[in-house]
C-alpha positions in Angstrom: -16.3 40.7 1.9 -13.5 43.3 2.3 -10.3 42.1 0.7 -8.3 43.1 3.8 -10.5 41.0 5.9 -10.1 38.0 3.6 -6.4 38.5 3.8 -6.6 38.4 7.6 -8.7 35.2 7.4 -5.9 33.7 5.1 -3.2 34.7 7.6 -5.3 33.1 10.4 -6.0 30.0 8.4 -2.3 29.5 7.7 -1.3 30.2 11.4 -3.8 27.5 12.6 -2.6 25.0 9.9 1.1 25.6 11.0 0.2 25.4 14.7 -1.8 22.0 14.3 0.8 20.3 12.1 4.2 21.5 13.8 3.0 22.0 17.4 0.1 19.6 18.0 1.5 17.1 15.6 -1.9 16.5 13.9 -1.9 14.5 10.8 -1.9 16.6 7.8 -5.1 15.1 6.7 -7.0 16.1 9.8 -5.2 19.6 10.0 -6.2 20.5 6.4 -9.8 19.4 6.9 -10.2 21.4 10.2 -8.7 24.5 8.9 -10.9 24.3 5.6 -14.0 24.2 7.9 -12.9 27.1 9.9 -11.9 29.0 6.8 -15.3 28.4 5.2 -17.2 29.6 8.2 -15.1 32.6 8.6 -15.3 33.4 4.9 -19.1 33.6 4.9 -20.0 30.2 3.6 -23.4 29.2 5.1 -23.2 26.4 7.6 -25.4 24.2 5.6 -23.1 24.4 2.6 -19.9 23.7 4.4 -19.9 20.1 4.2 -21.2 19.8 0.6 -18.4 22.2 -0.3 -15.9 19.9 1.3 -17.1 16.9 -0.4 -17.0 18.8 -3.8 -13.4 19.7 -3.2 -12.4 16.2 -2.1 -14.0 14.7 -5.1 -12.8 17.1 -7.6 -9.3 16.6 -6.5 -9.3 12.8 -6.1 -10.5 12.0 -9.5 -7.1 12.4 -11.1 -5.0 12.0 -7.9 -6.3 8.6 -7.0 -5.9 7.2 -10.5 -2.4 8.5 -11.1 -0.9 8.1 -7.6 -2.4 4.7 -7.2 -1.3 3.4 -10.6 2.0 5.0 -10.1 2.5 3.3 -6.7 1.7 -0.1 -8.1 4.0 0.3 -11.1 6.8 1.5 -8.7 6.0 -1.4 -6.3 6.5 -4.1 -8.9 9.7 -2.5 -10.2 11.0 -2.2 -6.7 10.2 -5.8 -5.6 11.9 -7.4 -8.8 15.0 -5.5 -8.3 14.6 -3.1 -11.1 16.3 -0.2 -9.3 19.6 -2.2 -8.8 19.8 -3.5 -12.4 19.3 0.0 -13.8 22.0 1.4 -11.6 24.5 -1.4 -12.6 23.6 -1.0 -16.3 24.3 2.6 -16.1 27.6 1.9 -14.4 28.7 -0.5 -17.0 27.6 1.8 -19.8 29.6 4.8 -18.4 32.5 3.0 -17.0 34.2 2.7 -13.6 35.3 6.3 -13.7 31.9 7.7 -13.9 30.0 5.8 -11.2 28.5 8.9 -9.6 27.1 10.1 -12.9 25.8 6.7 -13.8 24.0 6.4 -10.4 22.6 9.9 -10.7 21.0 9.1 -14.1 19.7 5.8 -12.8 18.3 7.4 -9.8 16.4 9.8 -12.1 14.7 7.1 -13.8 13.9 5.1 -10.6 12.3 8.3 -9.1 9.8 8.7 -11.7 7.5 5.7 -10.7 8.7 5.2 -7.0 8.1 7.8 -4.2 11.2 9.5 -2.9 11.6 7.8 0.4 11.3 4.3 -0.9 13.4 5.0 -4.0 16.3 6.3 -2.0 16.3 3.7 0.6 16.5 1.0 -2.2 19.4 2.7 -3.6 21.3 3.1 -0.3 23.2 -0.3 -0.7 24.1 0.7 -4.2 25.3 4.1 -3.2 27.6 2.6 -0.6 29.0 -0.1 -2.9 29.5 2.6 -5.8 31.1 5.1 -3.3 33.6 2.5 -2.1 34.4 1.4 -5.8 35.1 5.1 -6.6 37.4 5.4 -3.6 35.5 7.9 -1.5 35.9 7.9 2.2 32.2 7.9 2.8 28.9 7.6 0.9 28.0 11.3 0.9 29.8 12.4 -2.3 27.6 10.1 -4.4 24.6 9.7 -2.1 23.5 13.3 -1.4 23.3 14.4 -5.1 21.3 11.4 -5.7 18.9 12.1 -2.8 18.3 15.7 -3.9 17.8 14.9 -7.4 15.3 12.2 -6.7 13.3 14.5 -4.2 13.5 17.1 -7.1 11.7 14.7 -9.5 9.3 13.8 -6.7 8.1 17.4 -6.6 8.0 18.2 -10.2 7.0 15.1 -12.3 3.7 13.2 -12.1 2.6 10.7 -11.0 3.8 12.0 -7.6 1.1 13.5 -5.4 2.0 17.2 -5.0 2.4 17.9 -8.6 -0.5 15.9 -9.6 -2.7 17.7 -7.0 -1.7 21.1 -8.2 -2.1 20.3 -11.8 -5.6 19.0 -11.0 -6.5 22.3 -9.3 -4.9 24.6 -12.1 -5.3 22.7 -15.3 -6.3 19.0 -15.1 -6.1 18.6 -18.9 -2.4 19.9 -18.9 -1.2 16.7 -16.9 0.7 15.4 -20.0 2.4 18.7 -20.8 3.4 19.1 -17.0 4.8 15.6 -17.1 7.0 16.1 -20.2 8.0 19.7 -19.0 9.0 18.4 -15.6 11.3 15.7 -17.3 12.8 18.2 -19.6 13.5 20.5 -16.6 15.2 17.6 -14.7 17.8 17.1 -17.4 19.8 20.2 -16.9 19.2 19.9 -13.1 20.9 16.4 -13.3 24.0 18.2 -14.6 23.7 21.0 -12.0 23.3 18.7 -9.0 26.3 16.8 -10.0 28.6 19.7 -10.4 27.3 21.6 -7.4 27.3 18.4 -5.4 31.0 17.7 -6.1 31.8 21.1 -4.7 29.4 20.9 -1.7 30.5 17.3 -0.8 34.2 17.8 -1.3 35.0 18.0 2.4 35.4 14.8 4.5 32.3 14.5 6.7 32.3 12.9 10.0 29.8 10.1 9.8 27.8 8.6 12.6 29.6 5.6 14.2 26.9 3.2 12.9 27.1 4.4 9.2 30.9 4.5 9.4 31.0 0.9 10.5 28.7 -0.2 7.7 30.6 1.7 5.2 33.7 0.1 6.3 32.2 -3.3 5.7 30.8 -2.6 2.4 32.3 -4.3 -0.6 33.1 -2.2 -3.7 30.6 -2.6 -6.5 31.7 -5.1 -9.2 30.7 -4.3 -12.8 30.5 -6.7 -15.5 27.5 -8.8 -14.6 27.1 -7.2 -11.3 23.6 -6.7 -10.1 22.2 -9.7 -12.0 21.2 -12.1 -9.3 23.8 -10.6 -6.9 22.8 -9.2 -3.5 24.1 -5.7 -2.7 24.7 -5.1 1.0 25.5 -2.0 3.0 27.5 -4.0 5.5 26.5 -5.6 8.8 23.5 -7.7 9.5 21.2 -5.0 10.5 21.6 -2.4 7.8 19.6 -1.3 4.9 20.6 -4.4 2.7 18.4 -4.8 -0.2 17.7 -7.7 -2.1 16.1 -6.5 -5.3 13.3 -9.2 -5.2 12.4 -8.2 -1.6 10.4 -5.2 -0.8 10.7 -5.5 3.1 14.3 -4.8 3.5 14.0 -1.1 3.2 11.1 -1.0 5.8 13.5 -2.5 8.3 16.1 0.0 7.4 13.6 2.8 7.8 13.6 2.1 11.5 16.9 4.0 11.8 14.9 7.1 11.2 13.8 6.9 14.9 17.2 8.4 15.4 15.5 11.7 14.2 13.8 13.8 16.9 10.0 13.5 17.0 9.6 17.1 16.1 11.6 16.8 12.9 9.2 14.4 11.2 6.5 16.7 10.3 7.1 16.7 6.7 5.7 14.5 4.0 4.4 11.1 5.2 6.8 8.1 4.7 4.6 6.9 1.9 6.6 4.0 0.7 5.0 4.0 -2.7 4.9 0.5 -3.5 6.8 -1.5 -1.0 4.4 -2.9 1.5 3.6 -6.4 0.5 4.0 -8.5 3.6 7.6 -9.8 4.4 6.5 -13.3 4.8 6.1 -13.6 1.0 9.7 -12.3 0.4 11.1 -15.8 -0.1 8.3 -16.8 -2.5 8.7 -13.6 -4.5 12.4 -14.2 -5.0 13.4 -14.8 -8.6 15.8 -14.0 -11.5 16.3 -10.3 -12.0 14.8 -8.5 -15.0 16.9 -7.1 -17.6 17.8 -3.3 -17.3 16.4 -2.7 -20.8 13.0 -4.1 -19.9 12.7 -2.1 -16.6 13.8 1.1 -18.4 11.2 0.5 -21.2 8.4 0.0 -18.6 9.4 3.4 -17.0 9.6 5.0 -20.4 6.4 3.5 -21.8 3.8 5.8 -20.1 6.2 8.7 -20.8 6.2 8.0 -24.5 2.4 7.4 -24.5 1.9 10.8 -22.8 4.3 12.5 -25.3 2.3 10.9 -28.1 -0.9 12.3 -26.8 0.5 15.8 -26.2 2.4 16.0 -29.5 -0.4 14.5 -31.4 -2.9 16.8 -30.0 -0.9 19.7 -31.4 -0.4 18.3 -34.9 -3.7 16.6 -35.5 -7.0 18.3 -36.5 -8.9 19.0 -33.3 -12.1 17.0 -33.1 -10.9 14.4 -35.7 -11.0 10.7 -34.9 -7.3 10.4 -35.0 -7.0 13.3 -32.5 -9.5 11.5 -30.1 -7.6 8.3 -30.5 -4.2 9.8 -29.7 -5.7 11.8 -26.9 -7.0 8.6 -25.4 -3.7 6.8 -25.7 -1.8 9.7 -24.4 -4.1 10.3 -21.2 -1.7 10.0 -18.2 -4.2 7.5 -16.4 -4.3 5.2 -19.4 -0.7 5.4 -20.1 0.1 4.3 -16.5 -2.6 1.7 -16.7 -0.9 0.2 -19.7 2.6 0.3 -18.0 1.1 -1.3 -14.9 -0.5 -4.1 -16.8 2.8 -4.6 -18.8 4.9 -4.7 -15.6 2.4 -7.3 -14.0 3.1 -9.7 -16.8 6.7 -8.9 -17.9 8.3 -8.5 -14.4 5.9 -10.8 -12.5 4.5 -13.8 -14.5 7.6 -14.0 -16.8 9.8 -14.1 -13.8 8.0 -17.0 -12.0 5.5 -15.2 -9.7 1.9 -16.7 -9.5 -1.1 -14.5 -9.8 -1.7 -14.5 -6.1 1.8 -13.2 -5.5 1.5 -10.5 -8.2 -1.8 -9.4 -6.6 -0.2 -9.3 -3.1 2.5 -7.0 -4.3 0.1 -4.6 -6.3 -2.3 -4.4 -3.4 0.5 -4.0 -1.0 1.6 -0.9 -2.9 -1.8 0.8 -2.5 -1.7 0.9 1.4 0.8 3.7 1.8 -0.3 5.4 -1.4 -3.8 5.8 0.2 -2.3 8.1 2.9 -0.9 10.3 0.3 -4.1 10.2 -1.8 -6.2 11.3 1.3 -3.8 14.2 2.2 -4.0 15.4 -1.4 -7.6 15.2 -1.2 -7.8 17.2 2.0 -5.6 19.7 0.3 -8.1 19.9 -2.5 -10.8 20.7 0.1 -8.7 23.5 1.6 -8.1 24.8 -2.0 -11.7 24.7 -2.8 -12.7 26.6 0.3 -10.0 29.3 -0.4 -11.4 29.8 -3.9 -15.1 29.8 -2.9 -14.7 32.3 -0.1 -12.5 34.6 -2.2 -9.5 34.2 0.2 -7.2 33.1 -2.4 -8.1 35.7 -4.9 -7.7 38.4 -2.2 -4.2 37.2 -1.2 -3.0 36.7 -4.8 -4.6 39.9 -5.8 -2.9 41.9 -3.0 0.4 40.6 -4.0 -0.1 41.1 -7.8 -1.1 44.7 -7.0 2.2 45.0 -5.2 4.0 44.1 -8.3 4.8 40.5 -7.7 4.5 38.5 -11.1 2.1 35.4 -10.9 5.1 33.0 -11.6 7.1 34.4 -8.7 4.0 34.5 -6.6 3.3 30.8 -7.1 6.8 30.1 -6.1 7.0 32.1 -3.2 3.8 31.1 -1.5 4.7 27.4 -2.0 8.2 28.2 -0.6 6.8 30.0 2.4 4.5 26.9 3.3 7.5 24.6 2.7 9.8 26.4 4.9 7.3 26.9 7.6 5.9 23.2 8.0 8.1 20.9 5.8 5.6 18.9 3.8 6.0 19.4 0.2 2.4 18.1 -0.5 0.8 20.5 1.9 2.9 23.4 0.5 2.0 22.6 -3.0 -1.7 22.2 -2.6 -2.0 25.2 -0.3 -0.1 27.4 -2.8 -2.2 26.1 -5.6 -5.4 27.0 -3.7 -4.2 30.5 -3.1 -3.5 31.2 -6.8 -6.1 29.1 -8.2 -8.8 31.7 -8.7 -6.3 34.2 -10.3 -4.9 31.5 -12.6 -8.3 30.2 -13.8 -9.6 33.7 -14.3 -6.6 35.0 -16.0 -5.9 35.0 -19.7 -2.8 32.6 -19.6 -1.7 30.2 -22.3 -1.5 26.5 -21.6 2.4 26.8 -21.3 2.1 29.6 -18.9 -0.1 27.5 -16.6 2.3 24.6 -16.8 5.2 27.0 -15.7 3.1 28.2 -12.9 2.4 24.7 -11.8 6.1 23.8 -12.0 7.0 27.0 -10.1 4.7 25.8 -7.2 6.7 22.5 -7.3 9.9 24.2 -7.3 8.9 26.3 -4.2 8.1 23.0 -2.4 11.7 21.8 -3.1 13.7 24.9 -2.1 15.2 25.5 1.4 14.3 22.2 2.6 15.6 21.7 6.3 15.0 19.9 9.4 11.2 20.0 9.3 11.2 17.9 6.1 11.2 14.1 6.5 13.3 13.9 3.3 16.1 15.7 5.2 16.1 13.1 7.9 15.9 10.2 5.3 19.0 11.5 3.6 21.1 12.6 6.4 20.5 9.5 8.6 21.0 6.9 5.9 24.2 8.7 4.8 25.4 9.3 8.4 25.4 13.0 8.6 25.0 15.4 11.5 22.1 18.0 11.4 24.8 20.8 10.6 26.2 18.7 7.7 22.8 18.1 6.4 22.0 21.8 6.3 25.4 22.3 4.4 24.5 19.5 1.9 20.9 18.7 1.5 19.5 22.2 2.1 22.1 23.9 -0.1 21.5 21.5 -2.8 17.7 21.5 -2.8 17.9 25.5 -2.9 20.4 25.4 -5.7 18.1 23.3 -7.8 14.9 25.0 -6.8 16.1 28.6 -7.4 18.1 27.8 -10.6 15.1 25.9 -12.1 12.9 29.1 -11.1 15.3 31.2 -13.0 15.0 29.0 -16.1 11.2 29.0 -15.9 11.4 32.8 -15.7 13.4 32.9 -18.9 11.0 30.6 -20.6 8.0 32.7 -19.4 9.4 35.7 -21.3 9.0 33.9 -24.6 5.8 31.9 -24.2 
């Protein structure tokens, strides 16, 4: 088929996808499947082959996504329900001292964001953000809260087991999942410093808070270090706020009701997944128990990362095909690493802290409910990507841009950025961009590290220029009490600073790999 006609089909598919998601408010899962069908038919796929192609695209994507997202959600759920986020935050604050509360919480939030989805992780930390901001003498929670929110959403978009980055890695280089994980974590380290430095400047002004948040902040007690966070309840203030008992997973669900303040047309971004927070509230009293130690929680978060590192590094050092190489590869497989960490968390955070088998099962099963939504959306994105590849639409679009002189790394970033700005969902942006460049990447003579950089570039495109059509924008601004204008001055500026700066770093690395 003529390349220009294929490009026209791509433009039509994108227009229909944006129209159904933004204007018609269709669920992303349905919109992606419908657009995939229309694109397949327009691209010349025989009608009898359309559904088998959809099944192939769904199955090929879900193999890795379901394992990693599901296990990640369960690990995050049990860490959340046992108060792991709070104990890490207070341990970091005690280690760095009262004068570095912002830095301590930023580091702690990075650890928490690895296994727990952004929306849940941030809402869990809201009470701690308020208490730390009060202890640091800030007139509001924004100075500490906004850098934390942006850093967590950065990790959500660039580090597995989160769905967008897992989906794009599955499409472009499934065997590179471990290397993508380690590279994403390495990239997050300088971005932690950057978001702190830029965040201090961006949030230096005094923001007018919403009356509700101002009242809650006024009633918040300053954080107390030296044993704080061990068995102590952190509260935002008031009886209806987002108070979080670390052993309760339902408090943030109630707090999330404040998102109703956001206009309906602003919630077209990523689904409020709640990666691990959905065990029924009736069990909260039964699940309460003593808090785990910060060292244990950190060890459980780092365990799968260390196993993945073992597999990645071992694969480079050991003789290919040897027994040792096979064993190390097995131990370092991301799915196996997460399975080990999840089993360890079940025992060490559950049974050792007084939970029965039924209670542990309830928490773990509850984590899978919202994760299923993300898995299905990611699978539908895989269907769309498969159709783009099979019809040649993706090759036509990427080929046209490459012929125009756009480097593949920049192309991946810009396509994801365009989808992100247009419709808000990072998952849809990531998978759509991966589908467009998939044929070019798989057919190209790129090294493993170059493919990893392309995958990360797609993730960075889904971070940058986040604005009012992204659910993350509303979660951060509403829980911190900011107006839309102040949200654009803070959230949008900081997400763009991290996204574009990281892209510059990737470009420099590209030149030497």
